[in-house]
C-alpha positions as CSV (number, residue, x, y, z in Angstrom):
1,M,-105.8,58.4,-28.9
2,P,-106.6,62.0,-30.0
3,R,-109.5,63.7,-28.2
4,P,-112.4,64.9,-30.3
5,G,-111.6,68.3,-31.8
6,V,-107.8,68.0,-31.0
7,L,-105.5,67.9,-34.0
8,P,-103.4,64.7,-34.2
9,A,-99.8,65.1,-33.1
10,I,-97.5,63.9,-35.8
11,A,-93.7,63.4,-35.2
12,I,-91.4,64.7,-38.0
13,T,-87.9,63.5,-37.8
14,T,-85.6,66.1,-39.5
15,G,-83.2,63.6,-41.1
16,E,-79.7,64.3,-42.2
17,P,-78.9,67.7,-40.8
18,A,-76.6,68.6,-43.8
19,G,-79.3,67.8,-46.3
20,I,-82.6,69.4,-47.1
21,G,-84.5,67.5,-44.4
22,P,-84.5,70.3,-41.7
23,E,-85.7,72.9,-44.2
24,I,-88.5,70.8,-45.8
25,A,-89.7,69.6,-42.4
26,I,-90.0,73.2,-41.1
27,R,-91.6,74.5,-44.2
28,A,-94.2,71.7,-44.4
29,A,-95.0,71.8,-40.7
30,W,-95.5,75.5,-40.7
31,E,-97.7,75.3,-43.8
32,L,-99.9,72.7,-42.2
33,R,-99.9,74.2,-38.7
34,H,-103.7,74.6,-38.7
35,E,-104.3,71.0,-39.9
36,V,-101.8,69.0,-37.8
37,R,-99.9,69.4,-34.5
38,S,-96.4,68.8,-36.0
39,V,-93.7,67.8,-33.6
40,L,-90.3,68.3,-35.1
41,I,-87.5,66.1,-33.6
42,G,-84.0,67.5,-33.9
43,D,-81.6,70.0,-32.4
44,S,-83.8,72.8,-31.2
45,A,-81.2,75.5,-31.5
46,F,-80.2,74.5,-35.1
47,L,-83.9,74.2,-36.1
48,A,-84.7,77.6,-34.6
49,M,-81.8,79.2,-36.6
50,T,-83.0,77.5,-39.8
51,A,-86.6,78.5,-39.2
52,A,-85.6,82.1,-38.6
53,A,-83.7,82.2,-41.9
54,I,-86.7,80.7,-43.7
55,D,-89.3,83.0,-42.2
56,P,-88.9,85.2,-39.1
57,D,-92.6,84.6,-38.3
58,I,-92.1,80.8,-37.7
59,S,-92.2,80.2,-34.0
60,L,-90.7,77.1,-32.3
61,V,-91.1,75.9,-28.7
62,A,-88.5,73.5,-27.5
63,L,-89.4,70.5,-25.3
64,S,-87.0,68.3,-23.4
65,Q,-87.1,64.5,-24.0
66,M,-87.2,63.9,-20.3
67,A,-90.2,66.1,-19.8
68,V,-92.1,64.5,-22.7
69,N,-91.2,61.0,-21.6
70,N,-92.4,61.7,-18.1
71,N,-95.5,63.8,-18.8
72,G,-96.5,63.2,-22.5
73,L,-96.9,65.9,-25.1
74,P,-98.0,69.2,-23.7
75,A,-100.6,71.4,-25.4
76,F,-99.2,74.2,-27.5
77,P,-100.9,76.7,-29.8
78,A,-101.4,76.1,-33.5
79,G,-99.3,79.2,-34.2
80,R,-96.2,77.5,-32.9
81,L,-94.2,74.3,-33.8
82,A,-93.0,72.0,-31.0
83,V,-89.5,70.6,-31.2
84,I,-88.4,67.7,-29.1
85,D,-84.7,68.4,-28.5
86,C,-81.9,66.1,-29.6
87,T,-78.4,67.6,-29.5
88,L,-76.1,67.6,-32.5
89,A,-72.6,66.3,-31.9
90,A,-70.9,68.5,-34.5
91,H,-71.5,71.8,-36.3
92,V,-73.5,71.4,-39.5
93,R,-72.2,72.6,-42.8
94,P,-74.9,72.3,-45.5
95,G,-74.1,69.7,-48.1
96,E,-71.1,68.2,-46.1
97,L,-71.6,64.9,-44.3
98,D,-70.2,64.4,-40.8
99,A,-70.1,60.9,-39.3
100,N,-70.1,62.6,-35.8
101,N,-73.8,63.4,-36.4
102,G,-74.7,59.8,-37.4
103,R,-75.9,58.8,-33.9
104,Y,-77.8,62.0,-33.6
105,V,-79.9,61.0,-36.6
106,L,-80.7,57.7,-35.0
107,E,-81.6,59.4,-31.8
108,T,-84.3,61.4,-33.6
109,L,-85.8,58.2,-34.9
110,D,-85.7,56.5,-31.5
111,V,-87.5,59.5,-29.9
112,A,-90.2,59.3,-32.6
113,I,-90.6,55.5,-32.3
114,N,-90.8,55.7,-28.5
115,G,-93.6,58.4,-28.7
116,A,-95.6,56.5,-31.3
117,M,-95.3,53.2,-29.4
118,R,-96.4,54.9,-26.2
119,G,-99.3,56.5,-28.0
120,W,-98.7,60.2,-27.4
121,L,-97.7,60.6,-31.1
122,A,-100.3,59.5,-33.7
123,A,-97.8,58.9,-36.5
124,I,-94.2,59.3,-37.7
125,V,-93.1,61.2,-40.8
126,T,-89.4,60.9,-41.7
127,A,-87.3,63.3,-43.6
128,P,-84.5,61.7,-45.7
129,L,-81.3,60.5,-44.0
130,Q,-77.9,59.4,-45.3
131,K,-77.2,55.8,-44.6
132,S,-73.5,56.2,-45.1
133,T,-73.2,58.7,-42.2
134,I,-74.8,56.3,-39.8
135,N,-72.6,53.4,-40.9
136,D,-69.5,55.7,-40.7
137,A,-70.5,56.4,-37.1
138,G,-70.0,52.8,-36.3
139,V,-73.7,51.6,-36.4
140,A,-74.8,49.0,-38.9
141,F,-77.8,50.5,-40.7
142,T,-79.6,49.5,-43.9
143,G,-82.5,52.0,-43.9
144,H,-85.4,53.6,-42.2
145,T,-87.7,50.7,-43.0
146,E,-85.5,48.0,-41.6
147,Y,-84.7,50.0,-38.5
148,L,-88.4,50.6,-37.7
149,A,-89.2,47.0,-38.2
150,E,-86.4,45.9,-35.8
151,R,-87.3,48.5,-33.2
152,T,-91.0,47.6,-33.2
153,G,-90.4,43.8,-33.4
154,T,-92.1,43.5,-36.7
155,P,-91.1,40.4,-38.7
156,Q,-92.2,41.6,-42.1
157,V,-93.1,45.0,-43.5
158,V,-94.2,46.1,-47.0
159,M,-93.0,49.2,-48.9
160,M,-95.8,51.2,-50.6
161,L,-95.7,54.5,-52.5
162,A,-98.8,56.5,-52.9
163,T,-100.0,59.7,-54.6
164,D,-103.1,61.7,-55.0
165,A,-101.6,63.6,-58.0
166,T,-103.3,61.2,-60.5
167,P,-107.0,61.2,-61.6
168,T,-107.7,58.5,-58.9
169,P,-105.4,57.8,-55.9
170,L,-102.6,55.5,-56.9
171,R,-100.9,53.1,-54.4
172,V,-98.1,50.7,-55.5
173,A,-96.8,48.2,-53.0
174,L,-93.8,45.9,-53.6
175,A,-93.4,42.2,-53.1
176,T,-89.6,42.7,-53.0
177,T,-87.7,45.9,-52.5
178,H,-84.0,46.6,-53.0
179,L,-82.8,43.4,-54.5
180,A,-80.7,42.8,-57.6
181,L,-82.9,41.7,-60.5
182,K,-81.2,38.3,-60.6
183,D,-82.3,37.6,-57.0
184,V,-86.0,38.6,-57.4
185,P,-87.5,35.3,-58.7
186,A,-86.1,33.3,-55.8
187,A,-87.4,35.9,-53.3
188,I,-91.0,35.5,-54.5
189,T,-92.5,32.5,-52.8
190,A,-96.1,31.6,-52.0
191,G,-95.4,32.2,-48.4
192,S,-93.9,35.6,-48.8
193,L,-96.7,36.7,-51.2
194,A,-99.3,35.5,-48.7
195,R,-97.8,37.5,-45.9
196,T,-97.4,40.6,-48.2
197,I,-101.0,40.4,-49.4
198,D,-102.3,39.9,-45.8
199,I,-100.3,43.0,-44.6
200,I,-101.6,45.2,-47.5
201,D,-105.2,44.1,-47.0
202,A,-105.0,44.7,-43.2
203,D,-103.5,48.1,-43.4
204,L,-105.8,49.3,-46.2
205,R,-108.6,48.4,-43.9
206,G,-107.2,49.5,-40.6
207,K,-105.1,52.6,-41.6
208,F,-106.8,53.8,-44.7
209,G,-110.4,53.0,-43.7
210,I,-111.1,51.0,-46.9
211,A,-113.8,48.5,-46.0
212,A,-113.2,46.0,-48.8
213,P,-109.9,46.7,-50.5
214,R,-109.3,45.5,-54.1
215,I,-105.7,44.6,-54.9
216,L,-104.4,44.1,-58.4
217,V,-101.3,42.0,-58.7
218,T,-98.7,42.1,-61.5
219,G,-97.0,39.1,-62.9
220,L,-93.2,38.7,-62.7
221,N,-92.4,38.0,-66.4
222,P,-93.3,39.9,-69.6
223,H,-97.0,39.3,-70.5
224,A,-97.4,37.7,-67.1
225,G,-95.5,34.7,-68.4
226,E,-97.7,34.1,-71.4
227,N,-99.1,30.8,-70.2
228,G,-95.7,29.6,-69.2
229,Y,-93.9,30.4,-72.5
230,L,-92.0,33.3,-70.8
231,G,-91.7,31.9,-67.4
232,R,-93.6,29.7,-64.9
233,E,-93.6,31.9,-61.8
234,E,-97.1,33.1,-62.5
235,I,-98.4,29.5,-62.8
236,E,-96.5,27.9,-60.0
237,V,-96.3,30.7,-57.4
238,I,-98.3,33.9,-58.0
239,T,-101.6,32.4,-59.1
240,P,-101.8,29.9,-56.3
241,A,-101.0,32.6,-53.8
242,L,-103.8,34.8,-55.1
243,E,-106.3,31.9,-55.1
244,A,-105.3,31.2,-51.4
245,A,-105.7,34.9,-50.6
246,R,-109.2,35.0,-52.1
247,A,-110.1,31.9,-50.1
248,R,-109.1,34.0,-47.0
249,G,-111.6,36.7,-48.1
250,I,-109.1,39.1,-49.7
251,D,-110.0,40.6,-53.1
252,A,-106.6,40.0,-54.8
253,Q,-106.8,39.7,-58.6
254,G,-104.2,38.8,-61.2
255,P,-101.5,38.2,-62.2
256,Y,-101.7,40.9,-64.8
257,P,-99.1,42.0,-67.4
258,A,-97.3,45.0,-65.8
259,D,-97.0,46.9,-69.1
260,T,-100.7,47.2,-69.5
261,L,-102.0,47.2,-65.9
262,F,-101.2,50.8,-65.2
263,Q,-104.1,52.3,-67.2
264,A,-106.9,54.4,-65.7
265,K,-109.6,51.8,-66.8
266,Y,-108.0,49.3,-64.4
267,L,-106.6,51.6,-61.7
268,E,-110.0,53.3,-61.1
269,H,-111.3,50.1,-59.7
270,A,-108.2,49.3,-57.6
271,D,-107.2,50.4,-54.1
272,C,-103.6,49.1,-54.5
273,V,-101.3,47.5,-57.1
274,L,-98.9,44.9,-55.9
275,A,-95.8,44.9,-58.1
276,M,-93.2,42.1,-58.0
277,Y,-90.1,44.3,-57.8
278,H,-88.9,47.8,-57.3
279,D,-88.4,49.0,-60.9
280,Q,-91.6,47.3,-62.2
281,G,-94.0,49.4,-60.2
282,L,-92.3,52.6,-59.0
283,P,-91.3,54.2,-62.3
284,V,-95.0,54.6,-63.2
285,L,-95.8,56.2,-59.9
286,K,-92.8,58.4,-59.8
287,H,-93.4,59.6,-63.4
288,A,-96.9,60.6,-62.4
289,S,-96.0,62.3,-59.1
290,F,-92.4,62.8,-58.3
291,G,-92.1,65.4,-55.6
292,R,-95.7,64.7,-54.5
293,G,-95.4,61.0,-53.7
294,V,-95.5,59.5,-50.3
295,N,-93.5,56.4,-49.0
296,I,-95.5,54.4,-46.5
297,T,-94.4,51.4,-44.5
298,L,-97.1,48.8,-44.1
299,G,-97.2,46.2,-41.4
300,L,-95.8,48.2,-38.5
301,P,-97.8,48.6,-35.3
302,I,-97.4,52.4,-35.8
303,I,-98.0,54.7,-38.8
304,R,-94.9,55.8,-40.7
305,T,-94.8,57.8,-43.9
306,S,-91.9,59.6,-45.7
307,V,-91.0,61.6,-48.7
308,D,-90.3,60.2,-52.1
309,H,-86.7,61.6,-52.4
310,G,-83.3,61.7,-50.8
311,T,-81.2,64.2,-48.8
312,A,-80.3,66.3,-51.9
313,L,-77.0,67.4,-50.4
314,D,-76.2,69.4,-53.6
315,L,-79.3,71.6,-53.1
316,A,-78.6,72.0,-49.4
317,A,-75.1,73.2,-50.2
318,Q,-76.6,76.0,-52.3
319,G,-78.5,77.4,-49.4
320,L,-82.1,77.6,-48.3
321,G,-85.0,78.2,-50.6
322,R,-84.1,75.7,-53.4
323,A,-85.7,72.5,-52.0
324,D,-89.4,71.6,-52.8
325,H,-91.2,70.6,-49.7
326,G,-94.3,69.3,-51.5
327,S,-93.6,65.6,-50.8
328,M,-93.2,66.4,-47.1
329,V,-96.6,68.2,-47.1
330,E,-98.2,65.1,-48.7
331,A,-96.4,62.7,-46.3
332,I,-97.7,64.7,-43.2
333,R,-101.2,64.9,-44.6
334,T,-101.2,61.2,-45.4
335,A,-100.0,60.3,-41.9
336,A,-102.8,62.5,-40.4
337,R,-105.5,60.8,-42.6
338,M,-104.2,57.4,-41.7
339,A,-104.2,58.3,-38.0
340,A,-107.7,59.5,-38.2
341,A,-108.9,56.4,-40.1
342,Q,-107.2,54.1,-37.5
343,D,-108.7,56.1,-34.6
344,S,-112.1,55.9,-36.2
345,K,-111.9,52.2,-36.6
346,A,-110.7,51.8,-33.0
347,Q,-113.7,53.7,-31.6
């Protein structure tokens, strides 16, 4: 738990080393050095070389994993960025994937998770990684979210994207994530919706400091099923789940037609929209805020945010200075606000 007047320590994993992750992590951490104690996790020599190429004034201080594990995070001045050292297995060529570095990427995640679970890191912010590199290294890996859930023993998590780049803050959570469209209806059950709504409500209260969250829920079918004419999921699954949620004291309203819900007159009274599937809710948010959006994993015992984009290997291959670090800045700021809200609620 941060002491009064002490900036929160936020871990930033630097992601796929051949992508833009190291650059955007360094740029964002340096920009926010007076707001957040950013703790980069990656190869200290590689990150120092990258930082020097970005701006010779950027100062890094390397910390060993053993020292931090034994003694916790030491104090360091705001004018410097800390790096918990993980050693690359192979030389990095920007834009070129190397499976030899797949386990290195996982090690950076493990260090961050360990620190957050032990309490000396207030939150984790993840730079984008390349799933194929980790799988090519011989480790079955489906993504950040699933790995974090497994490592923390969390049975269900919820994916939410958020942005402040709209007139009122917009948060969109998903009832299902990366599923083929044909598989979505069967994945939406009263039980899964109940757990999803409970997670959203609990984290909006505990990690965002919203005392009485209001959740607006979309239907699955066009026109929210049009009274059963275009599908009965709204009648048989979604509406009963919302009624049960309200009976538990959760303000969950709907189901609303997704094509008309995303209007300011509705969103200004909502703390979160729950969409039924990936491409129902996220195109609206990404159209409004791409490059400034934040990916947030709800339901974990720790705080985790991330950027709204991938590794951008093509940009990395062209050299430093082409990647936009705006989403990383927002991810770090969001993580810090969530940590402060959670700390305030715990006191």
